[in-house]
C-alpha positions as a Markdown table, in Angstrom:
| # | Residue | x | y | z |
|---|---|---|---|---|
| 1 | Unk | 86.3 | 70.5 | 106.5 |
| 2 | Unk | 85.8 | 73.8 | 105.2 |
| 3 | Unk | 88.6 | 76.4 | 107.3 |
| 4 | Unk | 88.3 | 79.7 | 108.1 |
| 5 | Unk | 91.9 | 82.0 | 107.6 |
| 6 | Unk | 93.6 | 83.1 | 110.8 |
| 7 | Unk | 97.0 | 84.6 | 111.8 |
| 8 | Unk | 100.9 | 84.2 | 112.3 |
| 9 | Unk | 103.5 | 82.8 | 114.6 |
| 10 | Unk | 106.2 | 84.3 | 116.2 |
| 11 | Unk | 109.6 | 82.6 | 118.2 |
| 12 | Unk | 109.2 | 79.1 | 118.6 |
| 13 | Unk | 109.3 | 78.5 | 114.5 |
| 14 | Unk | 112.2 | 80.2 | 113.8 |
| 15 | Unk | 111.2 | 83.7 | 113.8 |
| 16 | Unk | 112.5 | 86.4 | 112.8 |
| 17 | Unk | 113.8 | 89.0 | 115.1 |
| 18 | Unk | 111.3 | 91.6 | 113.6 |
| 19 | Unk | 108.8 | 88.9 | 113.8 |
| 20 | Unk | 110.3 | 88.6 | 117.6 |
| 21 | Unk | 110.3 | 92.3 | 118.4 |
| 22 | Unk | 106.9 | 93.1 | 116.8 |
| 23 | Unk | 105.3 | 90.7 | 119.4 |
| 24 | Unk | 107.2 | 91.7 | 122.1 |
| 25 | Unk | 105.4 | 95.0 | 121.5 |
| 26 | Unk | 101.6 | 93.3 | 122.1 |
| 27 | Unk | 99.6 | 94.0 | 124.4 |
| 28 | Unk | 96.0 | 94.4 | 125.7 |
| 29 | Unk | 92.6 | 92.1 | 126.0 |
| 30 | Unk | 92.0 | 88.8 | 128.4 |
| 31 | Unk | 94.2 | 86.3 | 129.5 |
| 32 | Unk | 92.2 | 83.9 | 127.3 |
| 33 | Unk | 90.8 | 83.5 | 124.3 |
| 34 | Unk | 87.7 | 80.8 | 123.4 |
| 35 | Unk | 87.2 | 80.2 | 119.5 |
| 36 | Unk | 84.1 | 82.0 | 118.6 |
| 37 | Unk | 82.2 | 83.0 | 115.2 |
| 38 | Unk | 82.7 | 79.3 | 113.0 |
| 39 | Unk | 80.2 | 77.9 | 111.0 |
| 40 | Unk | 78.7 | 74.3 | 111.0 |
| 41 | Unk | 81.9 | 71.9 | 110.3 |
| 42 | Unk | 84.4 | 75.2 | 110.1 |
| 43 | Unk | 87.7 | 75.4 | 111.8 |
| 44 | Unk | 90.1 | 78.1 | 112.6 |
| 45 | Unk | 93.7 | 77.5 | 111.1 |
| 46 | Unk | 96.5 | 78.9 | 113.5 |
| 47 | Unk | 99.4 | 80.1 | 111.5 |
| 48 | Unk | 103.1 | 80.8 | 111.3 |
| 49 | Unk | 102.6 | 84.6 | 110.8 |
| 50 | Unk | 99.5 | 87.4 | 111.0 |
| 51 | Unk | 98.2 | 86.4 | 107.2 |
| 52 | Unk | 96.0 | 84.5 | 105.8 |
| 53 | Unk | 98.7 | 83.3 | 103.1 |
| 54 | Unk | 101.2 | 82.6 | 106.3 |
| 55 | Unk | 101.7 | 78.9 | 106.8 |
| 56 | Unk | 99.2 | 77.1 | 108.6 |
| 57 | Unk | 100.4 | 75.5 | 111.7 |
| 58 | Unk | 97.5 | 73.8 | 112.4 |
| 59 | Unk | 93.4 | 73.8 | 113.5 |
| 60 | Unk | 91.6 | 75.1 | 116.0 |
| 61 | Unk | 87.7 | 74.0 | 117.0 |
| 62 | Unk | 85.1 | 75.9 | 117.9 |
| 63 | Unk | 84.7 | 77.0 | 121.4 |
| 64 | Unk | 88.4 | 75.4 | 122.4 |
| 65 | Unk | 90.0 | 77.9 | 124.8 |
| 66 | Unk | 93.7 | 79.3 | 123.9 |
| 67 | Unk | 95.8 | 81.9 | 126.3 |
| 68 | Unk | 96.3 | 85.3 | 124.4 |
| 69 | Unk | 99.8 | 86.5 | 124.1 |
| 70 | Unk | 98.2 | 90.0 | 122.6 |
| 71 | Unk | 96.8 | 91.5 | 119.9 |
| 72 | Unk | 97.8 | 94.0 | 117.0 |
| 73 | Unk | 96.5 | 95.4 | 113.7 |
| 74 | Unk | 98.3 | 94.1 | 110.6 |
| 75 | Unk | 97.2 | 95.4 | 107.3 |
| 76 | Unk | 93.7 | 96.0 | 108.8 |
| 77 | Unk | 93.1 | 93.7 | 110.4 |
| 78 | Unk | 93.7 | 92.3 | 113.8 |
| 79 | Unk | 95.5 | 89.5 | 114.7 |
| 80 | Unk | 96.1 | 87.8 | 118.4 |
| 81 | Unk | 99.5 | 85.7 | 119.3 |
| 82 | Unk | 97.6 | 82.9 | 121.2 |
| 83 | Unk | 99.7 | 79.7 | 123.0 |
| 84 | Unk | 97.5 | 76.3 | 122.5 |
| 85 | Unk | 98.7 | 73.1 | 123.1 |
| 86 | Unk | 100.1 | 72.3 | 119.9 |
| 87 | Unk | 102.3 | 75.9 | 120.2 |
| 88 | Unk | 102.6 | 79.0 | 119.7 |
| 89 | Unk | 100.5 | 81.1 | 116.8 |
| 90 | Unk | 98.6 | 83.5 | 115.0 |
| 91 | Unk | 94.5 | 83.8 | 114.5 |
| 92 | Unk | 92.1 | 86.2 | 113.0 |
| 93 | Unk | 91.2 | 88.1 | 116.2 |
| 94 | Unk | 87.5 | 88.5 | 115.5 |
| 95 | Unk | 87.1 | 84.9 | 115.6 |
| 96 | Unk | 87.9 | 85.1 | 119.5 |
| 97 | Unk | 85.7 | 86.1 | 122.3 |
| 98 | Unk | 86.8 | 86.8 | 126.0 |
| 99 | Unk | 87.1 | 83.4 | 127.9 |
| 100 | Unk | 87.0 | 82.2 | 131.3 |
| 101 | Unk | 90.7 | 79.4 | 132.7 |
| 102 | Unk | 90.4 | 75.8 | 130.6 |
| 103 | Unk | 88.8 | 73.8 | 133.2 |
| 104 | Unk | 87.1 | 76.7 | 135.4 |
| 105 | Unk | 83.8 | 75.2 | 136.1 |
| 106 | Unk | 81.5 | 76.9 | 134.7 |
| 107 | Unk | 78.2 | 75.3 | 135.4 |
| 108 | Unk | 76.8 | 78.7 | 137.7 |
| 109 | Unk | 74.3 | 80.1 | 135.3 |
| 110 | Unk | 75.2 | 83.4 | 134.0 |
| 111 | Unk | 73.7 | 86.6 | 134.8 |
| 112 | Unk | 70.5 | 87.4 | 132.4 |
| 113 | Unk | 71.4 | 89.2 | 129.0 |
| 114 | Unk | 70.5 | 92.8 | 128.4 |
| 115 | Unk | 67.4 | 92.4 | 125.9 |
| 116 | Unk | 68.6 | 95.2 | 123.1 |
| 117 | Unk | 65.6 | 97.3 | 121.5 |
| 118 | Unk | 64.7 | 97.9 | 118.5 |
| 119 | Unk | 66.5 | 100.5 | 116.8 |
| 120 | Unk | 70.2 | 99.4 | 117.9 |
| 121 | Unk | 72.6 | 98.0 | 115.6 |
| 122 | Unk | 72.8 | 94.6 | 114.2 |
| 123 | Unk | 76.5 | 93.9 | 115.4 |
| 124 | Unk | 78.2 | 91.0 | 115.4 |
| 125 | Unk | 75.4 | 89.2 | 115.9 |
| 126 | Unk | 77.0 | 88.4 | 119.4 |
| 127 | Unk | 75.3 | 89.7 | 122.7 |
| 128 | Unk | 76.1 | 93.5 | 124.3 |
| 129 | Unk | 77.5 | 94.2 | 126.9 |
| 130 | Unk | 75.5 | 98.1 | 126.9 |
| 131 | Unk | 73.7 | 99.6 | 124.7 |
| 132 | Unk | 72.2 | 103.4 | 124.4 |
| 133 | Unk | 72.3 | 106.2 | 122.7 |
| 134 | Unk | 74.9 | 109.0 | 121.9 |
| 135 | Unk | 75.2 | 111.9 | 119.9 |
| 136 | Unk | 76.5 | 111.7 | 116.3 |
| 137 | Unk | 76.3 | 113.4 | 112.9 |
| 138 | Unk | 76.9 | 111.9 | 110.1 |
| 139 | Unk | 77.6 | 115.1 | 107.8 |
| 140 | Unk | 80.0 | 117.9 | 107.8 |
| 141 | Unk | 78.3 | 121.2 | 109.6 |
| 142 | Unk | 75.6 | 118.6 | 110.6 |
| 143 | Unk | 74.2 | 119.1 | 114.3 |
| 144 | Unk | 74.1 | 116.3 | 116.4 |
| 145 | Unk | 71.5 | 113.8 | 116.8 |
| 146 | Unk | 70.8 | 111.0 | 119.3 |
| 147 | Unk | 72.6 | 107.8 | 117.5 |
| 148 | Unk | 71.2 | 104.3 | 119.3 |
| 149 | Unk | 74.6 | 101.8 | 120.1 |
| 150 | Unk | 75.4 | 98.8 | 121.6 |
| 151 | Unk | 78.8 | 97.8 | 122.8 |
| 152 | Unk | 81.0 | 94.3 | 123.6 |
| 153 | Unk | 84.0 | 94.9 | 126.6 |
| 154 | Unk | 86.7 | 92.7 | 125.7 |
| 155 | Unk | 88.4 | 93.9 | 129.3 |
| 156 | Unk | 90.5 | 97.2 | 130.0 |
| 157 | Unk | 90.5 | 99.8 | 127.4 |
| 158 | Unk | 88.8 | 97.3 | 124.7 |
| 159 | Unk | 85.6 | 97.4 | 123.8 |
| 160 | Unk | 83.8 | 97.2 | 119.8 |
| 161 | Unk | 81.2 | 99.4 | 119.7 |
| 162 | Unk | 78.7 | 99.6 | 117.1 |
| 163 | Unk | 75.9 | 102.5 | 116.1 |
| 164 | Unk | 73.1 | 102.7 | 114.1 |
| 165 | Unk | 73.4 | 105.8 | 111.5 |
| 166 | Unk | 70.4 | 108.2 | 110.9 |
| 167 | Unk | 70.2 | 107.3 | 107.6 |
| 168 | Unk | 70.0 | 103.3 | 107.8 |
| 169 | Unk | 73.3 | 100.8 | 108.5 |
| 170 | Unk | 76.0 | 100.7 | 111.2 |
| 171 | Unk | 79.3 | 101.9 | 112.0 |
| 172 | Unk | 81.6 | 100.1 | 113.9 |
| 173 | Unk | 84.4 | 101.4 | 116.3 |
| 174 | Unk | 87.3 | 99.1 | 117.4 |
| 175 | Unk | 89.1 | 100.5 | 120.6 |
| 176 | Unk | 92.0 | 98.7 | 122.2 |
| 177 | Unk | 95.0 | 100.3 | 124.9 |
| 178 | Unk | 91.4 | 102.9 | 125.5 |
| 179 | Unk | 91.7 | 104.6 | 122.6 |
| 180 | Unk | 89.9 | 104.1 | 118.9 |
| 181 | Unk | 92.1 | 102.4 | 116.8 |
| 182 | Unk | 90.5 | 100.7 | 113.8 |
| 183 | Unk | 86.8 | 101.2 | 112.0 |
| 184 | Unk | 84.6 | 100.0 | 109.0 |
| 185 | Unk | 84.2 | 103.6 | 108.1 |
| 186 | Unk | 87.1 | 106.0 | 105.8 |
| 187 | Unk | 90.4 | 105.5 | 106.7 |
| 188 | Unk | 91.6 | 105.6 | 110.1 |
| 189 | Unk | 89.5 | 107.2 | 113.1 |
| 190 | Unk | 91.0 | 110.4 | 114.3 |
| 191 | Unk | 90.0 | 111.4 | 117.4 |
| 192 | Unk | 90.6 | 113.8 | 121.0 |
| 193 | Unk | 89.4 | 113.6 | 124.7 |
| 194 | Unk | 87.7 | 116.1 | 126.4 |
| 195 | Unk | 87.7 | 115.1 | 130.3 |
| 196 | Unk | 85.5 | 111.8 | 129.6 |
| 197 | Unk | 84.4 | 112.2 | 126.7 |
| 198 | Unk | 86.0 | 111.1 | 122.9 |
| 199 | Unk | 85.3 | 113.2 | 120.0 |
| 200 | Unk | 85.6 | 111.1 | 117.5 |
| 201 | Unk | 86.2 | 111.4 | 113.5 |
| 202 | Unk | 85.8 | 109.4 | 110.6 |
| 203 | Unk | 85.7 | 111.3 | 107.7 |
| 204 | Unk | 83.0 | 113.9 | 107.6 |
| 205 | Unk | 80.7 | 111.6 | 110.6 |
| 206 | Unk | 81.2 | 112.6 | 114.1 |
| 207 | Unk | 80.6 | 110.8 | 117.3 |
| 208 | Unk | 80.8 | 111.7 | 120.7 |
| 209 | Unk | 81.5 | 108.9 | 123.0 |
| 210 | Unk | 82.0 | 108.6 | 127.0 |
| 211 | Unk | 85.1 | 106.5 | 128.0 |
| 212 | Unk | 82.4 | 105.2 | 130.6 |
| 213 | Unk | 80.7 | 103.0 | 127.3 |
| 214 | Unk | 84.3 | 101.8 | 126.6 |
| 215 | Unk | 85.1 | 100.9 | 130.2 |
| 216 | Unk | 81.8 | 100.8 | 132.1 |
| 217 | Unk | 80.4 | 102.6 | 135.1 |
């Protein structure tokens, strides 16, 4: 069975004070995660540190539900501390989705998913929570044009946003604790907030993102 590499653990296995301090600063996100994004026959490694090279403590199966203890950006990737039946550990955040508590009856039908119109970014394959258009530009001094976006909201202040670029491709922006913290573009996103509008710069690119895109409403 092939494994997907994932992240670190803390105190239960003799973690250092520095690691404990690091974990104390984790916050945000839903109460529970479910494992997602694995291929057939794959499992997700639970690791002793936030690194793909850290010692594996065990494996998590697809759709397995774990308690969220907080996430943080580590070396350009998002890692989440979780509680599992085999103890606490770290997993790579891109393999987690928001979930109801384990054992909760989710047999009631879910509301229909939004159907994305043509022209939206591809995203990560998961259904978008919402989609629409925002002003964006890809070169300095260029007037803004209307760019299609899709967003997956993960909780208060948290969201994954994809924007379709005018010349093709897409730009990914991760929001945590109410602000953009990561992008697949050049460097970290720089931003200001005017009223309820994020003005985000990623290299030469500009994006105007209403707060409602991230928080809903």
